[in-house]
C-alpha positions as CSV (number, residue, x, y, z in Angstrom):
1,X,18.1,-32.2,-4.5
2,X,17.2,-28.9,-5.9
3,X,14.0,-27.1,-4.7
4,X,11.0,-28.3,-6.8
5,X,9.7,-24.8,-6.9
6,X,12.6,-23.9,-9.2
7,X,11.1,-24.7,-12.6
8,X,12.7,-24.8,-16.1
9,X,10.4,-24.7,-19.1
10,X,11.5,-26.4,-22.3
11,X,10.1,-25.0,-25.6
12,X,10.7,-25.4,-29.3
13,X,8.5,-22.6,-30.7
14,X,6.3,-19.7,-29.7
15,X,6.0,-20.9,-26.1
16,X,2.4,-19.9,-25.4
17,X,2.2,-22.5,-22.6
18,X,5.5,-21.2,-21.3
19,X,4.0,-17.7,-21.1
20,X,1.0,-19.0,-19.2
21,X,3.2,-20.9,-16.7
22,X,5.2,-17.7,-16.1
23,X,2.2,-15.3,-15.8
24,X,0.2,-17.6,-13.6
25,X,2.9,-19.0,-11.4
26,X,1.8,-19.8,-7.9
27,X,4.0,-21.8,-5.6
28,X,6.8,-22.1,-8.1
29,X,9.1,-19.8,-10.1
30,X,10.3,-20.2,-13.7
31,X,14.1,-19.8,-13.3
32,X,15.1,-20.9,-16.8
33,X,13.6,-21.2,-20.3
34,X,15.5,-23.6,-22.5
35,X,15.1,-24.5,-26.2
36,X,16.5,-26.9,-28.8
37,X,16.0,-24.1,-31.4
38,X,18.0,-20.9,-31.1
39,X,15.4,-18.9,-33.0
40,X,12.4,-20.1,-31.1
41,X,10.0,-17.1,-30.7
42,X,9.4,-18.0,-27.1
43,X,12.9,-17.1,-26.2
44,X,12.4,-13.5,-27.3
45,X,9.4,-13.3,-24.9
46,X,11.3,-14.8,-22.1
47,X,14.2,-12.4,-22.5
48,X,11.8,-9.5,-22.6
49,X,10.7,-10.6,-19.1
50,X,14.3,-10.8,-17.9
51,X,14.1,-14.6,-17.6
52,X,17.2,-16.6,-17.8
53,X,17.4,-18.6,-21.1
54,X,19.5,-21.3,-22.7
55,X,19.4,-22.5,-26.3
56,X,21.4,-24.8,-28.5
57,X,20.4,-25.9,-32.0
58,X,19.8,-29.7,-31.8
59,X,19.9,-30.3,-35.5
60,X,22.6,-32.9,-36.3
61,X,23.2,-33.6,-32.6
62,X,22.5,-36.9,-31.0
63,X,19.9,-36.9,-28.2
64,X,22.5,-38.0,-25.7
65,X,24.9,-35.2,-26.5
66,X,22.2,-32.6,-26.6
67,X,20.6,-33.7,-23.3
68,X,24.0,-33.8,-21.6
69,X,24.4,-30.1,-22.4
70,X,20.8,-29.4,-21.4
71,X,21.4,-31.2,-18.1
72,X,24.4,-29.1,-17.3
73,X,22.3,-25.9,-17.9
74,X,19.5,-27.1,-15.7
75,X,21.9,-28.0,-12.8
76,X,23.7,-24.6,-13.2
77,X,20.4,-23.0,-12.5
78,X,19.5,-25.4,-9.6
79,X,16.4,-26.5,-11.4
80,X,14.1,-28.9,-9.4
81,X,11.2,-29.4,-11.8
82,X,11.1,-29.5,-15.6
83,X,7.9,-28.5,-17.5
84,X,7.8,-29.4,-21.2
85,X,5.7,-26.8,-23.2
86,X,5.7,-27.5,-26.9
87,X,9.1,-29.1,-26.7
88,X,9.3,-31.1,-29.9
89,X,12.3,-33.3,-29.3
90,X,12.3,-36.6,-27.6
91,X,14.3,-36.8,-24.4
92,X,16.9,-39.5,-24.2
93,X,16.2,-42.4,-21.9
94,X,19.2,-41.6,-19.7
95,X,18.0,-38.0,-19.2
96,X,14.5,-39.2,-18.3
97,X,15.9,-41.6,-15.8
98,X,18.1,-39.0,-14.2
99,X,15.2,-36.6,-13.8
100,X,12.6,-39.3,-13.1
101,X,9.5,-38.0,-11.2
102,X,10.5,-34.3,-11.9
103,X,9.4,-33.8,-15.5
104,X,5.9,-33.0,-16.6
105,X,4.3,-32.4,-20.0
106,X,1.1,-31.1,-21.4
107,X,-0.4,-33.0,-24.4
108,X,-3.3,-32.0,-26.6
109,X,-5.5,-35.0,-26.1
110,X,-7.4,-36.9,-23.4
111,X,-4.7,-39.4,-22.7
112,X,-4.3,-42.3,-23.1
113,X,-6.0,-41.5,-26.4
114,X,-4.0,-40.1,-29.3
115,X,-0.5,-40.1,-28.2
116,X,2.0,-38.4,-30.5
117,X,1.1,-35.9,-33.2
118,X,-2.1,-34.7,-35.1
119,X,-4.3,-35.3,-32.1
120,X,-7.1,-32.9,-33.2
121,X,-7.5,-34.4,-36.6
122,X,-7.4,-37.9,-35.2
123,X,-10.2,-37.0,-32.7
124,X,-12.3,-35.6,-35.5
125,X,-11.7,-38.6,-37.7
126,X,-12.8,-40.9,-34.9
127,X,-16.0,-39.0,-34.5
128,X,-15.3,-38.1,-30.8
129,X,-17.8,-35.9,-29.0
130,X,-15.1,-34.8,-26.5
131,X,-11.5,-33.8,-26.8
132,X,-9.1,-32.0,-24.6
133,X,-5.7,-31.9,-23.0
134,X,-3.7,-33.8,-20.3
135,X,-0.8,-33.0,-18.0
136,X,1.2,-36.0,-17.3
137,X,4.5,-37.2,-15.8
138,X,7.2,-37.9,-18.5
139,X,8.6,-41.4,-18.8
140,X,10.8,-43.1,-21.4
141,X,7.7,-44.0,-23.4
142,X,6.0,-41.3,-25.5
143,X,3.1,-39.6,-23.7
144,X,2.8,-42.6,-21.4
145,X,3.3,-41.3,-17.9
146,X,0.8,-41.0,-15.0
147,X,-1.9,-38.4,-15.7
148,X,-1.9,-35.4,-13.3
149,X,-4.9,-33.5,-14.7
150,X,-7.1,-33.2,-17.7
151,X,-9.5,-30.6,-19.2
152,X,-12.3,-31.5,-21.6
153,X,-13.8,-29.5,-24.5
154,X,-16.8,-30.5,-26.6
155,X,-16.5,-31.4,-30.2
156,X,-19.3,-29.7,-32.0
157,X,-20.7,-29.6,-35.6
158,X,-18.5,-27.5,-37.8
159,X,-15.3,-28.0,-35.8
160,X,-12.2,-28.6,-37.8
161,X,-8.6,-29.3,-36.7
162,X,-7.9,-25.5,-36.4
163,X,-10.9,-24.6,-34.3
164,X,-10.5,-27.6,-32.1
165,X,-6.8,-26.7,-31.6
166,X,-7.8,-23.2,-30.4
167,X,-10.3,-24.5,-28.0
168,X,-7.9,-27.0,-26.5
169,X,-5.1,-24.4,-26.4
170,X,-7.3,-22.1,-24.3
171,X,-7.8,-24.9,-21.8
172,X,-4.1,-25.7,-21.8
173,X,-3.3,-22.2,-20.7
174,X,-5.5,-22.6,-17.6
175,X,-4.8,-26.2,-16.8
176,X,-1.1,-26.3,-17.0
177,X,-0.2,-23.6,-14.4
178,X,-2.8,-25.1,-12.0
179,X,-1.5,-28.6,-12.5
180,X,2.1,-27.5,-12.1
181,X,1.3,-25.7,-8.9
182,X,-0.3,-28.7,-7.5
183,X,2.5,-31.0,-8.6
184,X,5.2,-28.8,-7.0
185,X,3.1,-28.5,-3.8
186,X,2.7,-32.3,-3.5
187,X,6.4,-32.9,-4.3
188,X,7.4,-30.5,-1.5
189,X,5.2,-32.5,0.9
190,X,6.8,-35.8,-0.1
191,X,9.6,-36.9,2.2
192,X,11.3,-38.6,-0.7
193,X,11.2,-35.5,-2.9
194,X,9.0,-37.1,-5.6
195,X,5.6,-38.6,-6.1
196,X,3.8,-41.2,-8.1
197,X,0.5,-39.5,-8.7
198,X,-2.8,-41.0,-9.8
199,X,-5.3,-39.5,-12.2
200,X,-6.8,-36.4,-10.7
201,X,-10.2,-35.0,-11.5
202,X,-9.7,-32.0,-9.3
203,X,-8.5,-29.9,-12.2
204,X,-10.8,-31.4,-14.8
205,X,-13.1,-29.0,-16.5
């Protein structure tokens, strides 16, 4: 099995969390940035940093065919851990099974609340006093894997979806690199090469 310190980051857009993972890497190395959109702005940043990249337009392609090509790219680069960072395409069940215990994602809510999209507006509509982000293991079910770490931000009077998004994003950029470092470290210590983590409060703001 490939070294868990060798990380691939999957993006679909600007890749701000990808940049944070690269710039704050500790105990791991981003060896590949991959995207399902050939014009993703994050690819330009990755290439400017001389990072290896792979992109294929996923429009009109089944998840199974696309993920098969993605899998080949990951294995060519001896990737041991996958970090989803604004990757807006569901992974196929077969791909998730093949990489079980090695894929993490960051989601803009305090999971298990508000899985899926429009999390900030949903938190506001519910009248929540706290919101935030969660790093979790990826499973076949949407935003349903074991939680590795969370960060909390207060919801204050005058917040709208945009202001809440910016506050949460600032926390994401700190939480994700720290959580990924911890995840990789614990995977390396595991004799089986994978872990089944429980909710951690160690990285919780």
